[in-house]
C-alpha positions in Angstrom: -10.1 25.5 -7.7 -10.5 24.8 -11.4 -6.9 23.6 -11.7 -7.6 20.9 -9.1 -11.0 19.8 -10.5 -9.9 19.0 -14.0 -7.1 16.6 -13.0 -9.5 14.8 -10.6 -12.1 14.4 -13.3 -9.4 13.0 -15.6 -8.3 10.6 -12.8 -11.8 9.4 -12.2 -12.3 8.8 -15.9 -9.0 6.8 -16.1 -9.5 4.9 -12.9 -13.2 4.1 -13.2 -14.0 3.7 -16.9 -13.4 0.0 -17.3 -16.4 -2.0 -16.2 -18.5 -3.9 -18.7 -22.2 -3.5 -19.1 -23.0 -5.6 -16.1 -20.6 -3.4 -14.0 -18.3 -6.4 -13.5 -14.6 -5.7 -13.3 -12.4 -6.5 -16.3 -8.7 -7.1 -16.4 -8.0 -3.8 -18.1 -8.9 -2.0 -14.9 -5.5 -3.2 -13.6 -3.5 -1.4 -16.3 -0.7 0.6 -14.7 -2.2 4.1 -15.4 -5.5 3.0 -13.9 -3.8 1.4 -10.8 -1.8 4.6 -10.2 -5.0 6.7 -10.5 -6.9 4.9 -7.7 -5.1 6.5 -4.7 -5.7 10.1 -5.7 -9.4 9.3 -6.4 -9.8 7.8 -2.9 -8.1 10.9 -1.4 -9.8 13.6 -3.4 -13.2 12.5 -4.6 -16.2 13.8 -2.7 -18.6 11.3 -4.4 -19.1 8.2 -2.3 -20.0 6.1 -5.4 -16.7 7.0 -7.1 -14.7 6.3 -3.9 -16.4 3.0 -3.4 -15.7 2.1 -7.0 -12.0 3.0 -6.7 -11.8 0.9 -3.5 -13.4 -2.1 -5.1 -11.1 -1.8 -8.1 -8.0 -1.5 -6.0 -9.0 -4.6 -4.1 -9.7 -6.5 -7.3 -6.3 -5.4 -8.8 -4.5 -6.2 -5.5 -5.9 -9.8 -5.7 -4.6 -9.9 -9.3 -1.1 -9.3 -7.9 -0.6 -5.6 -8.3 1.4 -4.3 -5.3 0.4 -0.6 -5.6 -3.3 -1.6 -5.8 -2.7 -3.5 -2.6 -1.4 -0.3 -1.0 -4.5 1.6 -2.1 -6.7 -1.2 -0.8 -4.9 -1.1 2.5 -5.4 2.7 2.7 -9.1 2.2 1.8 -9.6 -0.3 4.7 -7.5 1.7 7.1 -9.6 4.8 6.7 -12.9 3.3 5.7 -12.8 5.0 2.3 -15.4 3.2 0.1 -15.3 0.1 2.3 -16.0 -0.7 5.9 -13.1 0.3 8.2 -11.1 -2.9 8.9 -7.6 -2.7 10.3 -7.0 -6.5 9.8 -7.7 -6.3 6.1 -5.8 -3.1 5.9 -2.7 -4.8 7.5 -3.0 -7.7 5.0 -3.1 -5.4 2.0 -0.3 -3.3 3.3 1.8 -6.4 3.8 1.0 -7.6 0.3 2.0 -4.1 -1.1 5.3 -4.1 1.0 6.1 -7.6 -0.3 5.7 -6.2 -3.8 8.2 -3.4 -3.1 5.9 -0.5 -2.2 8.0 1.4 0.3 5.2 3.7 1.7 3.4 0.4 2.7 6.6 -0.6 4.5 6.3 2.6 6.6 2.8 1.7 7.6 3.8 -1.9 8.4 6.4 -0.5 10.7 3.5 1.3 12.6 1.6 -2.0 12.7 4.6 -4.0 14.0 5.6 -1.4 16.6 2.2 -1.5 18.2 1.1 2.0 17.0 -2.1 0.7 15.3 -3.8 -0.6 18.4 -3.8 -3.4 20.9 -5.3 -6.0 18.4 -1.9 -6.0 16.7 0.9 -7.7 18.6 4.1 -5.8 18.6 6.9 -7.6 16.7 10.1 -5.6 16.9 12.1 -7.9 14.7 9.6 -7.4 11.9 9.5 -3.7 12.6 13.2 -3.4 12.3 13.3 -5.7 9.2 10.9 -3.6 7.2 12.7 -0.4 8.1 15.9 -2.0 6.8 14.2 -3.2 3.6 12.9 0.3 2.9 16.4 1.7 3.5 17.9 -0.9 1.1 15.4 0.1 -1.6 16.5 3.7 -1.2 13.4 5.2 0.3 14.4 8.3 2.1 11.0 8.8 3.7 10.9 5.4 5.4 14.6 4.9 6.1 15.4 5.6 9.8 12.0 4.6 11.0 13.7 1.9 13.1 13.7 4.5 15.8 9.9 3.9 16.0 10.6 0.3 17.0 10.5 1.1 20.7 12.3 -1.3 22.9 14.6 -2.7 20.2 17.3 -5.0 21.5 20.4 -6.4 19.9 18.5 -9.7 19.5 15.7 -7.9 17.6 18.2 -6.2 15.4 20.0 -9.5 14.6 16.7 -11.3 13.8 15.4 -8.3 11.9 18.6 -8.0 9.8 18.4 -11.7 8.8 14.7 -11.2 7.9 15.3 -8.0 6.0 17.8 -9.9 3.8 15.2 -12.5 3.0 12.5 -9.9 2.3 14.7 -7.7 0.2 15.8 -10.7 -2.0 12.1 -11.8 -2.4 11.0 -8.3 -3.4 13.8 -7.9 -5.9 12.9 -11.2 -7.5 9.1 -10.5 -7.9 8.5 -6.8 -7.8 7.1 -4.8 -10.7 9.5 -2.0 -9.9 8.5 0.2 -12.8 4.9 0.4 -11.7 5.8 0.7 -8.0 8.2 3.6 -8.5 5.8 5.3 -11.0 2.9 5.3 -8.6 4.6 5.6 -5.2 6.6 8.8 -6.0 
């Protein structure tokens, strides 16, 4: 138990120690080590105030253009961790993260696009296939092969998805902060 408590205390200190006197967020909250610390804090902390603060900071950093922070914000909204449960916001943040090269977010987008996240999300098998191919191109072993989850995939979906995956892959390579993404996501 003690070996798990100390790392969590350290993560809380790293993640949540950068608000000014008025408790407003400052840009240093989005430093890579702090962004990477947000997800474990959301997963492990039992203190609602700490979880809420990590969720707020991840959303702030996501809006500053940090892809891994967008992944954490998506997670927070998907499960209602520190924020109100909102699958639409969750989807938007996961899409932002995936566009930034965060492959675990791509796996979750596949679930949204294959209809697994509920009736409010229209199935889009071409996008489902495209994101599975992008993850494969980026070398993510956990996400590669998830095209099998794109139920009802036709040759037309594969063709459109392949073209789309080329576009997405190129855009991600041009704009992603791959060092931060790989450091946090693994």
